[in-house]
TORSE-417403 format. One record per residue (C-alpha): residue in three letters; x, y, z. Coordinates in pm, whole numbers, padded with zeros to 5 digits, always signed. Layout:
% TORSE-417403
alaXYZ
...
This chain:
% TORSE-417403
met+03529+01463-02808
ser+03648+01357-02520
thr+03416+01235-02207
ile+03422+01230-01829
trp+03487+00864-01901
asp+03818+00918-02100
val+03951+01162-01821
ala+03894+00901-01541
lys+04072+00609-01773
leu+04349+00835-01856
ala+04391+00966-01485
gly+04350+00634-01321
val+04049+00719-01126
ser+03685+00677-01106
lys+03437+00885-01244
ser+03325+01027-00918
thr+03675+01162-00855
val+03665+01320-01175
ser+03342+01469-01049
arg+03456+01586-00702
val+03764+01757-00897
met+03563+01928-01116
asn+03308+02054-00852
asn+03611+02158-00598
gln+03517+01901-00346
pro+03786+01722-00144
cys+03986+01466-00264
ser+04377+01365-00267
pro+04645+01619-00406
ala+04728+01320-00633
ala+04416+01248-00765
lys+04351+01642-00841
glu+04660+01661-01008
ala+04615+01341-01243
val+04265+01463-01331
leu+04381+01810-01396
ser+04657+01658-01614
ala+04430+01424-01825
val+04202+01716-01872
lys+04474+01931-02033
lys+04591+01636-02245
leu+04239+01546-02370
asn+04152+01890-02420
tyr+03833+01783-02223
asn+03684+02126-02174
pro+03280+02150-02042
ser+03299+02520-02007
val+03133+02535-01650
phe+03322+02235-01526
ala+03629+02404-01649
lys+03586+02760-01539
asn+03493+02591-01182
ile+03868+02444-01185
arg+03990+02799-01300
thr+03840+03012-01085
gln+03783+02807-00777
lys+03397+02933-00794
ser+03078+02741-00842
met+02942+03000-01056
ala+02604+02891-00863
ile+02382+03148-00676
ala+02116+03117-00460
phe+01792+03323-00375
met+01602+03233-00050
val+01250+03331-00044
pro+01019+03285+00232
asp+00686+03168-00040
val+00775+03127-00349
ser+00387+03172-00472
asn+00416+03527-00383
leu+00429+03691-00749
phe+00654+03949-00568
tyr+00931+03686-00536
thr+00867+03559-00884
glu+00928+03916-01042
ile+01242+03974-00825
phe+01372+03648-00941
lys+01328+03716-01304
gly+01549+04009-01257
ile+01804+03831-01069
glu+01789+03542-01354
asp+01836+03833-01597
val+02186+03951-01460
ala+02303+03622-01352
tyr+02269+03447-01696
arg+02459+03723-01852
gln+02727+03664-01644
glu+02707+03265-01672
tyr+02578+03211-01341
met+02304+02969-01220
val+02051+03053-00974
thr+01906+02822-00761
leu+01568+02926-00580
cys+01485+02834-00238
asp+01142+02851-00118
thr+01169+02846+00291
gln+00784+02823+00371
asn+00803+03116+00622
asp+01023+02872+00836
pro+01313+03050+00983
gln+01457+02665+01086
his+01428+02573+00698
glu+01600+02925+00647
ile+01911+02770+00822
arg+01888+02430+00659
tyr+01875+02550+00376
ala+02186+02772+00414
glu+02365+02508+00520
lys+02288+02255+00238
leu+02351+02560-00010
met+02713+02600+00169
gln+02783+02186+00111
arg+02722+02300-00253
lys+02959+02565-00199
ile+02748+02851-00384
asp+02939+03156-00449
gly+02684+03423-00287
leu+02315+03439-00151
ile+02036+03700-00223
tyr+01805+03643+00147
ser+01496+03740+00207
thr+01236+03686+00494
tyr+00928+03769+00661
lys+00949+03712+01026
met+01320+03832+01162
asp+01353+03569+01410
ile+01616+03720+01627
ser+01842+03368+01610
thr+01816+03330+01235
gln+01855+03665+01172
gln+02194+03674+01347
tyr+02300+03345+01177
phe+02259+03532+00823
ile+02455+03841+00954
asn+02726+03625+01071
leu+02736+03419+00740
ser+02742+03734+00560
lys+03074+03765+00701
ser+03213+03439+00503
leu+02970+03441+00233
pro+02866+03735-00005
ile+02540+03811+00076
val+02279+04048-00049
phe+01952+04114+00188
ile+01642+04280+00033
asp+01424+04348+00318
tyr+01419+04688+00468
ala+01402+04572+00805
phe+01772+04486+00794
lys+01844+04825+00742
gln+01940+04879+01126
tyr+02275+04693+01039
glu+02547+04861+00872
asp+02779+04614+00712
ile+02577+04423+00516
ser+02432+04494+00160
ile+02092+04567+00116
val+01871+04633-00172
ala+01509+04703-00056
thr+01184+04957-00123
glu+01102+05162+00207
gly+00734+05154+00306
tyr+00704+05451+00560
asn+00691+05726+00352
ser+00496+05586+00061
ser+00205+05430+00293
arg+00194+05795+00498
glu+00139+05981+00149
ala-00138+05714+00029
val-00310+05808+00342
lys-00321+06183+00261
phe-00421+06080-00080
leu-00728+05907+00033
tyr-00791+06215+00256
his-00788+06447-00031
lys-01043+06214-00184
gly-01284+06272+00073
lys-01221+05950+00311
arg-01221+05989+00656
asn-01231+05633+00804
ile-00947+05471+00661
ala-00909+05080+00782
tyr-00588+04891+00764
ile-00544+04495+00715
asn-00192+04343+00788
phe-00029+04050+00826
pro+00041+03866+01156
arg+00238+04086+01405
asp+00554+03881+01356
val+00591+03961+01005
glu+00893+04206+01038
val+00882+04307+00647
thr+00549+04515+00659
lys+00589+04696+01013
leu+00710+05027+00844
arg+00386+05035+00616
tyr+00174+05012+00912
glu+00357+05279+01103
gly+00366+05488+00780
tyr-00022+05471+00795
lys-00084+05555+01130
ser+00146+05860+01078
gly-00054+05964+00777
leu-00387+05948+00987
glu-00184+06193+01249
asp-00049+06418+00926
cys-00460+06437+00816
gly-00576+06523+01173
leu-00728+06178+01188
ser-00757+05928+01498
phe-00618+05587+01511
glu-00882+05344+01591
pro-00750+05025+01667
lys-01100+04872+01571
arg-01006+04969+01207
val-00688+04765+01196
tyr-00696+04388+01138
phe-00397+04136+01241
pro-00462+03765+01160
glu-00336+03565+01467
ile-00118+03320+01261
gln-00026+03265+00881
asn+00208+03030+00694
ser+00177+03230+00355
ile+00178+03610+00286
val+00003+03545-00020
asp-00285+03394+00153
arg-00583+03588+00003
ser-00834+03458+00281
thr-00663+03690+00525
gly-00767+03986+00334
tyr-01119+03809+00264
tyr-01167+03719+00626
gly-00998+04047+00738
val-01277+04276+00581
lys-01519+04044+00681
glu-01426+04104+01032
leu-01405+04461+00980
ile-01721+04517+00781
ser-01946+04291+01055
ser-01792+04479+01352
gly-02021+04781+01234
ile-01742+05033+01251
glu-01768+05297+00981
ile-01524+05237+00702
asp-01477+05440+00368
ala-01128+05292+00249
ile-00905+05036+00329
met-00499+04980+00306
phe-00342+04660+00288
ala+00032+04557+00389
ala+00048+04380+00030
asp-00182+04349-00292
pro-00290+03953-00223
leu-00470+04083+00077
ala-00670+04334-00144
val-00748+04027-00370
gly-00876+03857-00107
ala-01073+04142-00013
leu-01225+04206-00337
arg-01371+03863-00342
tyr-01533+03937-00033
phe-01686+04256-00150
lys-01820+04120-00492
lys-01995+03852-00296
glu-02156+04100-00074
gly-02258+04346-00359
ile-02032+04619-00206
lys-01917+04873-00463
ile-01580+04964-00512
pro-01449+05229-00525
asp-01805+05393-00463
glu-01862+05257-00144
ile-01527+05152+00009
ser-01165+05273-00192
leu-00885+04987-00187
ile-00473+05073-00181
gly-00227+04763-00193
phe+00116+04740-00185
asp+00383+04595-00419
asn+00204+04619-00778
asn+00212+04263-00874
ala+00106+04141-01175
ile-00215+04081-01079
cys-00315+04420-00971
glu-00384+04510-01361
ile-00559+04181-01409
ile-00831+04193-01127
asp-01183+04391-01186
pro-01155+04642-01068
asn-00783+04681-01104
leu-00612+04764-00774
thr-00467+05104-00695
thr-00132+05049-00501
ile+00219+05143-00395
ala+00444+05008-00649
gln+00793+04882-00591
pro+01031+04843-00860
ile+01021+04507-00836
arg+01217+04386-01119
asp+01486+04664-01035
val+01514+04527-00696
gly+01635+04208-00839
thr+01877+04328-01112
thr+02014+04559-00839
ser+02068+04277-00583
ala+02214+04008-00834
gln+02485+04295-00965
ile+02552+04399-00618
leu+02619+04032-00533
leu+02812+03909-00839
asn+03035+04238-00771
lys+03144+04113-00438
ile+03177+03781-00533
asn+03420+03888-00823
gly+03580+04162-00579
val+03498+04432-00828
glu+03362+04641-00501
asn+03435+04586-00142
asp+03196+04827+00039
asn+02867+04705+00120
asp+02588+04879-00092
arg+02281+05008+00050
ile+02025+05071-00211
phe+01650+05187-00105
phe+01396+05244-00340
glu+01107+05485-00299
gly+00726+05327-00349
glu+00504+05507-00585
leu+00133+05540-00553
ile-00016+05378-00885
gln-00397+05484-00927
arg-00645+05235-01109
lys-01002+05228-01058
thr-01016+05095-00673
thr-00992+05464-00578
């Protein structure tokens, strides 16, 4: 079986030149022709490299996330990889650490490596970064998986809406006799949960309940959206304020997990004294005790759908931008 060294020797070039040709990187036309001729004569056929040369594709896509420790993104990644693997694509997972500048730097490095497409997710929706990726989508196939990008009409989006499902969750609590429903959110600059919060406020109005700002907790700053201490200190602050609370909704499941730790420490019984509802339906919801009532996203479906749309765009199967919005579903467990 021929090796890359054999190709280099026959073509009269270095191994690095052979590698550049196979990775579709810049080199002289003469060197490229010599390498391709040697590859053909030697029947040198490492499948990925050969396919790259034939299709002018890297057979690689990337999934950019703000916090890889969030189980929500882990589940999405599994869905993406399921689809990508079947079509012989590799997936690069990029953790931007909730930093808009990291997102741009990652994108620049990925473009240097000539990825074929990107699935992009963010928390903060920084305006300049947001515009950067919107503009990039005009030259690189991109699928956005945040509902906050819904305002743009000429991009592909896969997301779960949070407004209606959160609104209905308030009604669910109301029918269980809850009248003092609190909400624990992320910092105000986290865009992806804003519609969930708006749905909470609309649900209160639907039920004839007054919105009380003192029943809402926003942390000042947060680097990780899975920082469970936010939920812990959020409920601690609400309870310590003395305001009456008989139920709490959370912008995401990890916040509820942190809150449960506080309630156990203080001997507050769930759901006898306070009911809890999270958002996302991460795997941890069924593991913790008591297991968590939550608004479920079809997380794996978000991943598989995003990947299929992206690969369709890359391969020219569909030219129009797809916009897929899933509905959230309340999953009742022991915290209610």
